[in-house]
N, C-alpha and C positions, 0 to 999 in steps of 0.2 A: 504494500500499499504506499502510496506517495504521501508526502506531508500535507499537501492541500486537501486531500480527501479525508484525512484524519482530523483536521482542525475542528469541524463541527462536533465530531464525537468527543474530542478533548474538551471543548468548550462546554458541552452538555454535562460531562462528568464533573468538571470543576464547579459549575454552577450548582449542580446537585449536592456536591460535597459541602459547598458553602451554605446551602439551604439547610442541610442536615445539622451542621455545627451550630447554626443560628437557632434552630429548633431545640437542640440539646441544651443550649445556654438558657433559652426561655423556659424549658422544663425545669432546670435546676433552680432558676430564680422565681418560679411560680409559687404563689402563696396559697391560692384558693384551689379547691377541688375542681371548679369549673375550668380554670385556666389549665390545670394539669391534664384534665380529660381532653380538652380541645387540642393541646399540643401533642398528647399521646396519640390521638386519632390521626393527626397529620403525619406523624412519624410512621404509624402503622400503615397508612395509605402508601407512603413512599416505599416501605419495605415490601409490600405486596407487589408493587410494580417492578421491583428488582430483587428477586430471591438471591440468597447467598448469605452474607454477613447480617446478623440481626442488628437492627438499628437501636433497639431498646435493650437495656441491660437488666 
């Protein structure tokens, strides 16, 4: 694969990793159950879309 054809894939992967780290930080900082449930649901939705490593510990 040439570099130009991999750029979109790499961009998607980096954006997804950034989104996951942001959600994990929000989960750690959340104080109410409603916030925790909302962030957990978003992380679970991301993990269903891409099987492999679990996003929630």
